[in-house]
C-alpha positions, 0 to 999 in steps of 0.5 A: 568505155572503149574510147576512154580506155584508148581502144579501137572504136567503130566510131567516135563516141559522143555525149554532151555536158549538161545534155540533161537539162534546160535545153529540153522542153520535157526537162522544163515540164518535169522541173516546173515548180521544183527547186533544183536541189529538191529535184536532185534529191528525188530518185524518180526525177533524177532517173527521168531527167537523166534518160531524157537526152538518151531518148532524144539524141543518139548519145553514147552515154548518159550523164547523171542528173545532179549538181556539184553542190549536192554533196555540200548540201548533204553534209549540212552546208546552207547552199541554194541554187538560185536561178540565173545566179548559181550556187549561193552559200549562206555562210561563206568560209571565213576562218578555221572554225568554218573549215573545221565545221565541214563534216565528212560525207557518208552513203547514208547522207545521199540514199537518193543517189544510190537509188537513182543510179541503180534505177538508171543502170537498169533502164539504160542497159548497155548505155554507160552512165557517167557519174560526176562530182565537183573538184575541191578547188571549184567547191572551195571557190563557192564556199569561200566566195559565197557564190559565183565569182569572176575573179576568185579574189577571196579564194586565192587570198586564202590560198596565198595567205593561209596555205595551212588552212587552204590545204585543210579545207581542200583535204576535207573537200577531197574526202567528200568528193571521193565519198560521193564518187564512190557512192555512184560507182558502187551503185553502178556508174560506168565512168565518172567525171571530176569537174574543176570548173574554176581551176582555170583561175589559177596559174600553173605554179599555184595549181601544182602546189595548191590544187593538183595534190588534192585532185590527184588523191581523189583520182588515185583513191577511186583508181582500183574501182575499175571505171574510167576517170575523166577530168575537166576544167574550163579555161584550163589550156595552160593547165592541161599537162598538169591536169593530165598528171592528176591521173585521170584516164581522159582529159577534158578540153574546153574550146579554147585549145585545139585537140591536136595541140591538147594532145601535145600538152598532155602526156601519153597514155590519156584519151581526150574529150571535147571540144566544140565551142557551144556557141557554134550550135547557134550557127547555120548547120553547114558551119556546125558540120564544118566545125564538128569535122575539124574537131573530129579530125584533130581528135584523131591525133589523140590516143582516144577521143570522145566528142563533146562540147567544150562546156555545157549545152547552153539553155537556149540551144536547139535540141534538133541541132544536138540530135543532128550533131550526134548523128553527124559525129557517128556517120563522119567518124565511122571507121 
C-alpha cells in the first residue's frame, strides 16, 4: 500500500498477476471437476484459492480469485469460460436492443463476492487483498466478438461506425464495473486493479475518444473510497500516458516497455507496476535473477514501484521459481 501511494518502503513489494491459479498443484486439486465460473461463485473456494499463493510465496499482496466476466454472468449474460479458449458469449451483441438488454449490477447479484472478501480479510491479517474488475473496452470486446479475438474487428467496427451505440454500451459496462469494484472495496479489499486486457488493440486517438472517458469515470467514482487504484493493460505501450490520465494511482506496465521509459511516458504523480516478461520464468535461474534485477533497477526511476510480471503467471510456470523470485526481489531491493 505504501508503494501504491509513492511512500518509502523497506523493499520493493511483489505480487504476481494470476498467482492464484493454474501454476499451483493445490489449485488444480481444489478445482478438479468444478467449472471456473462455479468456482468463482463459491465463497469457501474463492478464499482457499486466493490464500494458496500467499502461503507458498513471500508475496506482499493477495489477488482476489475471480474472473472479469463474473459480473457479466451475474447480470444475466450467457457466458461460459471454456478451457483452452476463454470467455465465450452465447449471444454476442449485434444491435441496440442487445445493448439495452444489459441490466445494472447490484450487491445482491454477487453475495458470494462480499462473503469471500470478508472471509479473506479476516484470514489475511496485515496482507492486503487486491480486488479487481475488467475495464469496459475489454468486456465490450468479449460481448461483441463472442469470445477472444486477435483483431477485434467487430468491436472496432461498432466503435468506428456507431459511436452513439458504442458509448451507450461502454456506459452500461462502466456502471457494472463501478458496482463490482465497490462491492469488493466495501467488503474490505485494500486496493483494486482495473484490467483492460485488450485496450492495446486501439490507436491512441481512438483510445482517447472511445475508451479513456469510461475508464476515467470508473476510477473517479471509486476515488473517495480511499483505496489505491491500479490500471493495467496488455500491449499498451503507446497508451501508457493516456492510461495515466485515466486517474489511477498506479499504472501497470507489460514487458514490452522498460520501466524507466514507462516512467517518462506517464505523468508525474503515479507509481508503476511490473514488468518481468513471464517467459523469463522458463529460463535458467541466473537469467531470471539478471532480468529481475534489471526491472528493479529501472523501477527505481519511478516515484513508486511494485514488482510484478508483465502479464499473468503462465500455467506451466514452476512455483519454486516464483517463490525464489519473490525472495530475490525482497533481498535485492532491501533499502
